DSSP file (Angstrom, degrees, kcal/mol; ACC not computed):
  #  RESIDUE AA STRUCTURE BP1 BP2  ACC     N-H-->O    O-->H-N    N-H-->O    O-->H-N    TCO  KAPPA ALPHA  PHI   PSI    X-CA   Y-CA   Z-CA
    1    1 A M              0   0    0      0, 0.0     2,-0.5     0, 0.0     0, 0.0   0.000 360.0 360.0 360.0 133.0   -6.9  -13.2  -14.0
    2    2 A L        -     0   0    0      1,-0.0     2,-0.8    59,-0.0    56,-0.1  -0.818 360.0-131.1 -92.9 127.6   -7.1  -16.0  -11.5
    3    3 A A        -     0   0    0     -2,-0.5    58,-0.1    54,-0.2    54,-0.1  -0.696  23.9-148.5 -82.0 111.8   -4.9  -15.5   -8.4
    4    4 A T     >  -     0   0    0     -2,-0.8     4,-2.5     1,-0.1     5,-0.2  -0.381  24.9-110.9 -74.9 157.4   -3.0  -18.7   -7.9
    5    5 A P  H  > S+     0   0    0      0, 0.0     4,-2.3     0, 0.0     5,-0.2   0.862 120.5  54.4 -55.5 -35.5   -2.1  -19.8   -4.4
    6    6 A A  H  > S+     0   0    0      2,-0.2     4,-2.3     1,-0.2     5,-0.1   0.903 108.8  47.1 -66.1 -40.9    1.6  -19.1   -5.3
    7    7 A L  H  > S+     0   0    0      2,-0.2     4,-2.6     1,-0.2     5,-0.2   0.907 111.6  50.8 -66.8 -41.8    0.8  -15.6   -6.3
    8    8 A V  H  X S+     0   0    0     -4,-2.5     4,-2.6     2,-0.2    -2,-0.2   0.914 111.3  48.5 -61.2 -43.5   -1.3  -15.0   -3.2
    9    9 A K  H  X S+     0   0    0     -4,-2.3     4,-2.8    -5,-0.2    -2,-0.2   0.912 111.2  49.7 -63.8 -42.6    1.6  -16.2   -1.0
   10   10 A E  H  X S+     0   0    0     -4,-2.3     4,-2.1     2,-0.2    -2,-0.2   0.920 112.1  47.8 -62.9 -43.8    4.1  -14.0   -2.9
   11   11 A Y  H  X>S+     0   0    0     -4,-2.6     4,-2.7     2,-0.2     5,-0.5   0.930 112.7  49.3 -60.6 -46.5    1.8  -11.0   -2.4
   12   12 A F  H  X5S+     0   0    0     -4,-2.6     4,-1.7     1,-0.2    -2,-0.2   0.935 111.6  48.2 -58.7 -48.2    1.4  -11.8    1.3
   13   13 A D  H  <5S+     0   0    0     -4,-2.8    -1,-0.2     1,-0.2    -2,-0.2   0.856 117.3  42.5 -62.6 -36.1    5.2  -12.2    1.8
   14   14 A L  H  <5S+     0   0    0     -4,-2.1    -2,-0.2    -5,-0.2    -1,-0.2   0.884 130.9  13.9 -77.9 -40.0    5.9   -8.9    0.0
   15   15 A F  H  <5S+     0   0    0     -4,-2.7     2,-0.5    -5,-0.2    -3,-0.2   0.708  93.7  95.4-116.9 -23.9    3.3   -6.6    1.4
   16   16 A V     << +     0   0    0     -4,-1.7     3,-0.1    -5,-0.5    54,-0.1  -0.627  28.0 161.3 -86.5 122.6    1.4   -7.9    4.4
   17   17 A N  S    S+     0   0    0     52,-0.5     2,-0.3    -2,-0.5    -1,-0.2   0.639  72.4   1.6-105.5 -23.8    2.7   -6.7    7.8
   18   18 A R  S    S-     0   0    0      2,-0.2    -1,-0.4    51,-0.2    51,-0.2  -0.969  72.2-109.4-158.0 164.8   -0.4   -7.5    9.9
   19   19 A R  S    S+     0   0    0     -2,-0.3    32,-3.1    -3,-0.1     2,-0.2   0.563  85.3 100.5 -81.2  -8.7   -3.8   -9.0    9.4
   20   20 A A        +     0   0    0     30,-0.2    49,-0.6    31,-0.1     2,-0.3  -0.545  49.5 155.1 -74.0 143.6   -5.7   -5.8    9.8
   21   21 A Y  E     -A   68   0A   0     28,-0.4     2,-0.3    -2,-0.2    47,-0.2  -0.953  34.4-123.0-157.2 172.6   -6.8   -4.2    6.5
   22   22 A T  E     -A   67   0A   0     45,-2.2    45,-2.1    -2,-0.3     2,-0.4  -0.873  15.0-148.1-122.5 159.9   -9.3   -1.8    5.0
   23   23 A V  E     -AB  66  38A   0     15,-2.6    15,-2.0    -2,-0.3     2,-0.3  -0.974  19.7-121.1-126.6 140.6  -11.7   -2.3    2.1
   24   24 A Q  E     - B   0  37A   0     41,-2.8    41,-0.3    -2,-0.4    13,-0.2  -0.640  38.4-105.9 -79.5 137.1  -12.9    0.3   -0.4
   25   25 A S        -     0   0    0     11,-3.2    -1,-0.1    -2,-0.3     4,-0.1  -0.275  17.1-139.6 -60.9 146.6  -16.7    0.8   -0.4
   26   26 A F  S    S+     0   0    0      2,-0.1     2,-0.4    -3,-0.0    -1,-0.1   0.817  86.6  50.9 -77.8 -31.5  -18.6   -0.6   -3.3
   27   27 A R  S    S-     0   0    0      9,-0.1     9,-0.4     7,-0.0     2,-0.1  -0.848  88.7-116.2-110.2 144.1  -20.9    2.4   -3.6
   28   28 A A        -     0   0    0     -2,-0.4     7,-0.2     7,-0.1     6,-0.1  -0.427  41.1 -94.6 -71.8 150.4  -19.9    6.0   -3.8
   29   29 A H     >  -     0   0    0      5,-3.1     4,-2.4     1,-0.1    -1,-0.1  -0.471  34.7-129.5 -62.9 133.6  -21.0    8.3   -1.0
   30   30 A P  T  4 S+     0   0    0      0, 0.0    -1,-0.1     0, 0.0    -2,-0.1   0.805 101.1  35.5 -61.7 -30.3  -24.2   10.0   -2.2
   31   31 A E  T  4 S+     0   0    0      3,-0.1    -2,-0.0     1,-0.1    -3,-0.0   0.899 129.0  28.6 -89.8 -45.2  -23.1   13.5   -1.4
   32   32 A S  T  4 S-     0   0    0      2,-0.1     3,-0.1     1,-0.0    -1,-0.1   0.743  88.0-137.4 -90.5 -23.4  -19.4   13.5   -2.2
   33   33 A G     <  +     0   0    0     -4,-2.4     2,-0.2     1,-0.3    -5,-0.1   0.523  61.0 130.3  77.1   4.3  -19.3   10.8   -4.9
   34   34 A R        -     0   0    0     -6,-0.1    -5,-3.1    -5,-0.1     2,-0.6  -0.555  59.3-128.7 -91.5 155.1  -16.2    9.4   -3.3
   35   35 A H        -     0   0    0     -7,-0.2     2,-0.2    -2,-0.2    -7,-0.1  -0.914  30.0-157.0 -99.8 125.4  -15.4    5.8   -2.4
   36   36 A Y        -     0   0    0     -2,-0.6   -11,-3.2    -9,-0.4     2,-0.3  -0.645  10.4-125.5-103.4 159.6  -14.3    5.5    1.2
   37   37 A Y  E     +B   24   0A   0    -13,-0.2     2,-0.3    -2,-0.2   -13,-0.2  -0.798  30.3 175.7-101.5 146.4  -12.2    2.9    3.0
   38   38 A Y  E     -B   23   0A   0    -15,-2.0   -15,-2.6    -2,-0.3   -17,-0.0  -0.971  37.2-104.2-145.2 158.0  -13.4    1.1    6.1
   39   39 A R        -     0   0    0     -2,-0.3   -17,-0.2   -17,-0.2     2,-0.1  -0.761  44.2-125.6 -82.1 120.2  -12.3   -1.7    8.4
   40   40 A P        -     0   0    0      0, 0.0     9,-2.3     0, 0.0     2,-0.3  -0.404  30.2-167.8 -69.8 143.3  -14.4   -4.7    7.7
   41   41 A T  B     -C   48   0B   0      7,-0.3     2,-0.3    -2,-0.1     7,-0.2  -0.893  27.2 -97.0-129.7 160.2  -16.2   -6.3   10.6
   42   42 A Q     >  -     0   0    0      5,-3.2     4,-2.5    -2,-0.3     5,-0.2  -0.570  45.6-109.1 -76.0 133.1  -18.1   -9.5   11.3
   43   43 A R  T  4 S+     0   0    0     -2,-0.3     2,-1.3     1,-0.2     4,-0.1  -0.369  97.9   9.2 -62.3 138.6  -21.9   -9.2   10.9
   44   44 A G  T  4 S+     0   0    0      1,-0.2    -1,-0.2     2,-0.1    -2,-0.0  -0.440 131.3  47.7  92.8 -62.4  -23.7   -9.4   14.2
   45   45 A S  T  4 S-     0   0    0     -2,-1.3    -2,-0.2     2,-0.1    -1,-0.2   0.784  89.3-140.2 -85.5 -27.6  -20.7   -9.2   16.6
   46   46 A G     <  +     0   0    0     -4,-2.5    -3,-0.1     1,-0.3     2,-0.1   0.547  46.6 153.6  77.4   6.4  -18.9   -6.3   15.0
   47   47 A A        -     0   0    0     -5,-0.2    -5,-3.2     1,-0.1    -1,-0.3  -0.399  53.0 -97.0 -68.7 145.1  -15.5   -8.0   15.6
   48   48 A D  B     -C   41   0B   0     -7,-0.2     2,-0.3    -3,-0.1    -7,-0.3  -0.335  34.1-131.9 -60.8 138.8  -12.7   -7.0   13.2
   49   49 A L        -     0   0    0     -9,-2.3   -28,-0.4   -28,-0.1     2,-0.3  -0.727  20.2-135.2 -88.0 145.4  -12.2   -9.3   10.2
   50   50 A H        -     0   0    0     -2,-0.3   -30,-0.2   -30,-0.1     2,-0.1  -0.766  27.4 -93.7-103.3 149.0   -8.6  -10.4    9.6
   51   51 A L        -     0   0    0    -32,-3.1     2,-0.3    -2,-0.3    -1,-0.1  -0.345  48.5-173.0 -60.6 131.6   -7.0  -10.5    6.2
   52   52 A T     >  -     0   0    0      1,-0.1     4,-2.1    -2,-0.1     5,-0.2  -0.785  40.2-108.7-122.5 167.5   -7.2  -13.9    4.6
   53   53 A E  H  > S+     0   0    0     -2,-0.3     4,-2.5     1,-0.2     5,-0.2   0.859 120.6  56.9 -62.2 -35.2   -5.7  -15.6    1.5
   54   54 A K  H  > S+     0   0    0      2,-0.2     4,-2.3     1,-0.2    -1,-0.2   0.908 106.2  49.1 -62.1 -42.8   -9.3  -15.4    0.0
   55   55 A T  H  > S+     0   0    0      2,-0.2     4,-2.0     1,-0.2    -2,-0.2   0.918 111.5  48.8 -63.4 -44.2   -9.4  -11.7    0.5
   56   56 A I  H  X S+     0   0    0     -4,-2.1     4,-2.8     1,-0.2     5,-0.2   0.916 110.4  51.4 -62.1 -42.8   -6.0  -11.2   -1.1
   57   57 A A  H  X S+     0   0    0     -4,-2.5     4,-1.9     1,-0.2    -2,-0.2   0.917 109.0  50.4 -61.0 -43.4   -7.0  -13.4   -4.1
   58   58 A E  H  <>S+     0   0    0     -4,-2.3     5,-2.4     1,-0.2     6,-1.0   0.877 111.6  49.2 -62.7 -36.9  -10.2  -11.3   -4.6
   59   59 A H  H ><5S+     0   0    0     -4,-2.0     3,-1.5     4,-0.2    -2,-0.2   0.941 111.2  47.8 -65.8 -47.7   -8.0   -8.2   -4.5
   60   60 A L  H 3<5S+     0   0    0     -4,-2.8    -2,-0.2     1,-0.3    -1,-0.2   0.802 110.0  53.7 -65.0 -28.4   -5.6   -9.6   -7.1
   61   61 A E  T 3<5S-     0   0    0     -4,-1.9    -1,-0.3    -5,-0.2    -2,-0.2   0.458 117.1-114.6 -84.7  -1.6   -8.5  -10.6   -9.3
   62   62 A G  T < 5S+     0   0    0     -3,-1.5    -3,-0.2     2,-0.3    -2,-0.1   0.607  83.8 119.0  82.0  11.7   -9.9   -7.1   -9.2
   63   63 A K  S   <S+     0   0    0     -5,-2.4     2,-0.3    -6,-0.2    -4,-0.2   0.832  81.2  11.4 -79.5 -32.8  -13.1   -8.0   -7.3
   64   64 A I        -     0   0    0     -6,-1.0     2,-0.5    -9,-0.1    -2,-0.3  -0.931  68.4-130.8-138.8 161.9  -12.3   -5.7   -4.3
   65   65 A T        -     0   0    0    -41,-0.3   -41,-2.8    -2,-0.3     2,-0.3  -0.979  29.5-175.4-115.9 125.6   -9.9   -3.0   -3.4
   66   66 A I  E     -A   23   0A   0     -2,-0.5     2,-0.4   -43,-0.2   -43,-0.2  -0.806  16.9-144.2-117.7 160.0   -8.0   -3.3   -0.1
   67   67 A G  E     -A   22   0A   0    -45,-2.1   -45,-2.2    -2,-0.3     2,-0.3  -0.982  15.5-155.6-121.6 136.9   -5.6   -1.1    1.8
   68   68 A L  E     -A   21   0A   0     -2,-0.4     2,-0.5   -47,-0.2   -47,-0.1  -0.779  18.4-118.2-110.6 155.4   -2.8   -2.6    3.9
   69   69 A Y        -     0   0    0    -49,-0.6   -52,-0.5    -2,-0.3   -51,-0.2  -0.797  14.9-154.9 -92.0 130.6   -0.9   -1.1    6.8
   70   70 A A  S    S+     0   0    0     -2,-0.5     9,-0.6   -53,-0.1     2,-0.4   0.794  72.0  75.4 -75.6 -28.6    2.8   -0.5    6.2
   71   71 A I  E    S-D   78   0C   0      7,-0.1     7,-0.2     8,-0.1   -54,-0.1  -0.731  70.4-144.6 -96.1 129.8    3.9   -0.7    9.8
   72   72 A N  E >>> -D   77   0C   0      5,-2.7     4,-2.2    -2,-0.4     3,-0.8  -0.817  11.6-154.0 -85.4 115.5    4.1   -4.0   11.7
   73   73 A P  T 345S+     0   0    0      0, 0.0    -1,-0.1     0, 0.0   -55,-0.1   0.745  87.3  62.2 -67.4 -21.9    3.0   -3.1   15.3
   74   74 A S  T 345S+     0   0    0      1,-0.2   -56,-0.0     3,-0.1    -2,-0.0   0.810 126.4  10.7 -75.0 -27.9    5.0   -6.0   16.9
   75   75 A N  T <45S-     0   0    0     -3,-0.8    -1,-0.2     2,-0.2     3,-0.1   0.382  93.7-124.7-129.1   1.6    8.4   -4.7   15.7
   76   76 A Q  T  <5 +     0   0    0     -4,-2.2    57,-2.9     1,-0.2    58,-0.3   0.857  68.2 129.2  55.3  38.7    7.6   -1.2   14.4
   77   77 A C  E   < -DE  72 132C   0     -5,-0.7    -5,-2.7    55,-0.3     2,-0.3  -0.823  47.2-143.2-121.3 162.1    9.2   -2.1   11.0
   78   78 A C  E     -DE  71 131C   0     53,-2.5    53,-2.2    -2,-0.3    -7,-0.1  -0.926  14.8-165.0-123.5 147.6    8.1   -1.8    7.4
   79   79 A K  E    S+     0   0C   0     -9,-0.6    48,-1.7    -2,-0.3     2,-0.3   0.633  83.9   9.4 -94.7 -23.0    8.6   -4.0    4.4
   80   80 A W  E     - E   0 126C   0    -10,-0.4     2,-0.3    46,-0.2    -1,-0.3  -0.964  60.1-155.5-153.0 161.6    7.5   -1.2    2.0
   81   81 A V  E     - E   0 125C   0     44,-2.0    44,-2.8    -2,-0.3     2,-0.4  -0.994   4.3-159.6-142.3 140.6    6.6    2.5    1.9
   82   82 A A  E     - E   0 124C   0     -2,-0.3     2,-0.5    42,-0.2    42,-0.2  -0.993   7.1-162.8-122.0 129.0    4.5    4.4   -0.5
   83   83 A I  E     - E   0 123C   0     40,-2.9    40,-2.3    -2,-0.4     2,-0.7  -0.952   2.8-160.5-113.2 122.9    4.9    8.2   -0.9
   84   84 A D  E     - E   0 122C   0     -2,-0.5     2,-0.7    38,-0.2    38,-0.2  -0.906  10.4-176.9-105.0 110.0    2.2   10.2   -2.5
   85   85 A A  E     + E   0 121C   0     36,-2.4    36,-1.8    -2,-0.7     2,-0.7  -0.835  10.1 167.5-114.6  93.9    3.6   13.5   -3.6
   86   86 A D  E     + E   0 120C   0     -2,-0.7     2,-0.3    34,-0.2    34,-0.2  -0.584  41.9  94.4-106.7  68.6    0.8   15.7   -5.1
   87   87 A Y  S >  S-     0   0    0     -2,-0.7     3,-1.8    32,-0.7     4,-0.2  -0.966  83.8 -71.3-150.1 164.4    2.4   19.1   -5.4
   88   88 A T  T 3  S+     0   0    0     -2,-0.3    -2,-0.0     1,-0.3    32,-0.0  -0.327 119.1  11.3 -59.0 136.7    4.2   21.2   -7.9
   89   89 A L  T 3> S+     0   0    0      1,-0.1     4,-1.5     3,-0.1    -1,-0.3   0.675  83.6 137.4  66.1  20.9    7.7   19.9   -8.6
   90   90 A A  H <>  +     0   0    0     -3,-1.8     4,-2.7    29,-0.5     5,-0.2   0.899  66.8  58.0 -60.8 -40.7    7.0   16.7   -6.7
   91   91 A M  H  > S+     0   0    0     -4,-0.2     4,-2.4     1,-0.2    -1,-0.2   0.894 102.8  53.7 -59.4 -40.0    8.8   14.7   -9.4
   92   92 A E  H  > S+     0   0    0      1,-0.2     4,-1.8     2,-0.2    -1,-0.2   0.925 111.1  45.6 -59.5 -45.8   12.0   16.6   -8.8
   93   93 A D  H  X S+     0   0    0     -4,-1.5     4,-2.4     1,-0.2    -2,-0.2   0.887 112.3  51.2 -65.4 -39.2   11.9   15.8   -5.1
   94   94 A L  H  X S+     0   0    0     -4,-2.7     4,-2.8     2,-0.2    -2,-0.2   0.868 107.3  53.0 -67.8 -35.5   11.1   12.2   -5.8
   95   95 A I  H  X S+     0   0    0     -4,-2.4     4,-2.2    -5,-0.2    -1,-0.2   0.913 110.5  47.7 -64.7 -41.7   14.0   11.9   -8.2
   96   96 A K  H  X S+     0   0    0     -4,-1.8     4,-2.0     2,-0.2    -2,-0.2   0.926 113.0  48.4 -63.0 -44.4   16.4   13.3   -5.5
   97   97 A L  H  X S+     0   0    0     -4,-2.4     4,-2.5     1,-0.2     5,-0.2   0.912 110.4  51.2 -62.5 -43.2   14.9   10.8   -3.0
   98   98 A Q  H  X S+     0   0    0     -4,-2.8     4,-2.6     1,-0.2    -1,-0.2   0.902 107.2  54.2 -61.1 -40.9   15.3    7.9   -5.4
   99   99 A Y  H  X S+     0   0    0     -4,-2.2     4,-1.5     1,-0.2    -1,-0.2   0.929 111.8  43.8 -57.7 -47.5   18.9    8.9   -6.0
  100  100 A H  H  X S+     0   0    0     -4,-2.0     4,-0.8     1,-0.2    -2,-0.2   0.887 114.2  49.3 -68.8 -38.9   19.7    8.8   -2.2
  101  101 A L  H ><>S+     0   0    0     -4,-2.5     5,-2.1     1,-0.2     3,-0.7   0.886 106.7  55.4 -68.0 -37.7   17.8    5.6   -1.6
  102  102 A T  H ><5S+     0   0    0     -4,-2.6     3,-1.8     1,-0.3    -1,-0.2   0.884 102.8  57.0 -61.3 -37.3   19.5    3.9   -4.5
  103  103 A G  H 3<5S+     0   0    0     -4,-1.5    -1,-0.3     1,-0.3    -2,-0.2   0.764 105.3  51.5 -63.1 -24.9   22.8    4.8   -2.9
  104  104 A D  T <<5S-     0   0    0     -4,-0.8    -1,-0.3    -3,-0.7    -2,-0.2   0.229 122.8-109.4 -93.6  12.8   21.6    2.9    0.2
  105  105 A H  T < 5S+     0   0    0     -3,-1.8     2,-0.5     1,-0.2    -3,-0.2   0.861  71.3 143.8  61.6  39.5   20.8   -0.2   -2.0
  106  106 A V      < -     0   0    0     -5,-2.1     2,-0.2    -8,-0.2    -1,-0.2  -0.947  49.1-128.7-110.5 126.4   17.0    0.3   -1.7
  107  107 A D  E     +F  126   0C   0     19,-0.9    19,-1.8    -2,-0.5     2,-0.3  -0.534  33.9 175.9 -74.1 136.0   14.9   -0.4   -4.8
  108  108 A C  E     -F  125   0C   0     -2,-0.2     2,-0.3    17,-0.2    17,-0.2  -0.952  15.3-168.1-136.4 155.2   12.5    2.3   -5.8
  109  109 A S  E     -F  124   0C   0     15,-1.7    15,-2.3    -2,-0.3     2,-0.4  -0.993   9.4-150.7-142.4 145.3   10.0    3.0   -8.6
  110  110 A R  E     +F  123   0C   0     -2,-0.3    13,-0.2    13,-0.2    -2,-0.0  -0.934  15.7 178.4-113.9 137.8    8.2    6.1   -9.6
  111  111 A T  E     -F  122   0C   0     11,-2.4    11,-2.5    -2,-0.4     2,-0.2  -1.000  33.7-112.6-136.6 136.7    4.8    6.1  -11.3
  112  112 A P  E     -F  121   0C   0      0, 0.0     9,-0.3     0, 0.0     6,-0.1  -0.487  18.7-153.2 -64.5 133.5    2.6    9.0  -12.3
  113  113 A A  E    S+     0   0C   0      7,-1.4     8,-0.2     4,-0.3     5,-0.1   0.805  87.3  36.0 -76.7 -30.1   -0.5    9.1  -10.2
  114  114 A V  E >  S-F  117   0C   0      6,-0.6     3,-2.7     3,-0.6    -1,-0.2  -0.981  98.4-112.8-125.8 118.3   -2.4   10.9  -13.0
  115  115 A P  T 3  S+     0   0    0      0, 0.0     3,-0.1     0, 0.0    -2,-0.0  -0.228 102.2  12.0 -52.6 129.1   -1.7    9.9  -16.6
  116  116 A G  T 3  S+     0   0    0      1,-0.1     2,-0.8     2,-0.0    -3,-0.0   0.309 103.2 102.1  87.5  -9.1   -0.1   12.8  -18.4
  117  117 A N  E X   + F   0 114C   0     -3,-2.7     3,-0.9     1,-0.1    -3,-0.6  -0.851  43.4 178.3-111.3  97.3    0.6   14.8  -15.2
  118  118 A E  E 3  S+     0   0C   0     -2,-0.8   -27,-0.2     1,-0.2    -1,-0.1   0.620  73.7  68.5 -74.6 -12.6    4.2   14.4  -14.3
  119  119 A E  E 3  S+     0   0C   0    -29,-0.1   -32,-0.7   -28,-0.1     2,-0.6   0.755  92.2  64.5 -78.3 -23.8    3.9   16.7  -11.3
  120  120 A M  E <  S+E   86   0C   0     -3,-0.9    -7,-1.4    -6,-0.2    -6,-0.6  -0.888  73.3 153.2-102.0 124.2    1.8   14.3   -9.4
  121  121 A A  E     -EF  85 112C   0    -36,-1.8   -36,-2.4    -2,-0.6     2,-0.4  -0.959  35.0-143.7-148.1 161.6    3.7   11.1   -8.6
  122  122 A K  E     -EF  84 111C   0    -11,-2.5   -11,-2.4    -2,-0.3     2,-0.5  -0.979  11.7-157.9-125.9 142.7    3.9    8.2   -6.3
  123  123 A M  E     -EF  83 110C   0    -40,-2.3   -40,-2.9    -2,-0.4     2,-0.4  -0.982   5.0-161.7-120.9 132.4    7.1    6.5   -5.2
  124  124 A K  E     -EF  82 109C   0    -15,-2.3   -15,-1.7    -2,-0.5     2,-0.4  -0.911   4.9-165.8-111.5 139.9    7.1    3.0   -3.9
  125  125 A R  E     -EF  81 108C   0    -44,-2.8   -44,-2.0    -2,-0.4     2,-0.4  -0.986   6.7-179.4-126.4 131.8   10.0    1.6   -1.9
  126  126 A S  E     -EF  80 107C   0    -19,-1.8   -19,-0.9    -2,-0.4     2,-0.3  -0.975   4.8-167.2-129.9 148.8   10.7   -2.0   -1.1
  127  127 A V  E     -     0   0C   0    -48,-1.7   -21,-0.1    -2,-0.4     4,-0.1  -0.914  29.0-127.4-131.0 157.3   13.4   -3.5    0.9
  128  128 A S  E    S+     0   0C   0     -2,-0.3    -1,-0.1     1,-0.1   -22,-0.0   0.786  98.4  34.2 -76.9 -25.6   14.6   -7.1    1.3
  129  129 A L  E    S-     0   0C   0    -51,-0.0   -51,-0.1   -50,-0.0    -1,-0.1  -0.953  98.2 -97.2-125.2 147.2   14.5   -6.9    5.1
  130  130 A P  E     -     0   0C   0      0, 0.0   -51,-0.2     0, 0.0    -2,-0.1  -0.348  41.5-153.3 -59.1 143.0   12.0   -5.0    7.3
  131  131 A I  E     -E   78   0C   0    -53,-2.2   -53,-2.5    -4,-0.1   -51,-0.1  -0.914  24.1 -93.4-120.7 149.2   13.4   -1.6    8.4
  132  132 A P  E >>  -E   77   0C   0      0, 0.0     4,-1.1     0, 0.0     3,-1.0  -0.280  27.9-129.2 -61.4 141.7   12.5    0.4   11.5
  133  133 A V  H 3> S+     0   0    0    -57,-2.9     4,-2.3     1,-0.3     3,-0.4   0.857 106.5  63.8 -59.0 -37.5    9.8    3.0   11.1
  134  134 A C  H 3> S+     0   0    0    -58,-0.3     4,-0.7     1,-0.3    -1,-0.3   0.820 100.1  53.8 -60.4 -29.5   12.0    5.7   12.7
  135  135 A S  H <4 S+     0   0    0     -3,-1.0     3,-0.4     1,-0.2    -1,-0.3   0.869 108.8  48.7 -69.6 -36.6   14.5    5.3    9.7
  136  136 A I  H >< S+     0   0    0     -4,-1.1     3,-2.0    -3,-0.4    -2,-0.2   0.884 103.6  59.3 -71.2 -38.9   11.7    5.9    7.3
  137  137 A R  H 3< S+     0   0    0     -4,-2.3    -1,-0.2     1,-0.3    -2,-0.2   0.751 100.4  58.8 -62.0 -22.3   10.4    9.0    9.0
  138  138 A N  T 3<        0   0    0     -4,-0.7    -1,-0.3    -3,-0.4    -2,-0.2   0.422 360.0 360.0 -86.5   1.5   13.9   10.5    8.5
  139  139 A L    <         0   0    0     -3,-2.0    -1,-0.2    -4,-0.1    -2,-0.1   0.516 360.0 360.0 -66.9 360.0   13.7   10.2    4.7
């Protein structure tokens, strides 16, 4: 899939709160076999690289995996929240949380984190306006 400029802009508007981001390593760690995330830096100077439309397009095209920060440091608000609930009866708790958020007119979606395992789930929350982080911490 080719990421069009319109799709990149829509992704940016929905998810990006600041230009700092992380990138998943291309090679697994030799001992653990895991892929770790790191803050990309400029070769030579070591200065942080900032998120660009090109980076977002590469992510949407499946060439790289990036991680975004949910909190905007300038106003301490979020456009989205992701909750990773990897414990027994997590789905039950997420259903209750979704019920209460829906009552507050907040859109939510639940997705199984592991196919076939309904106990492990993720809930994503998006809002039309940024909301203060302190409100999210009280969820």
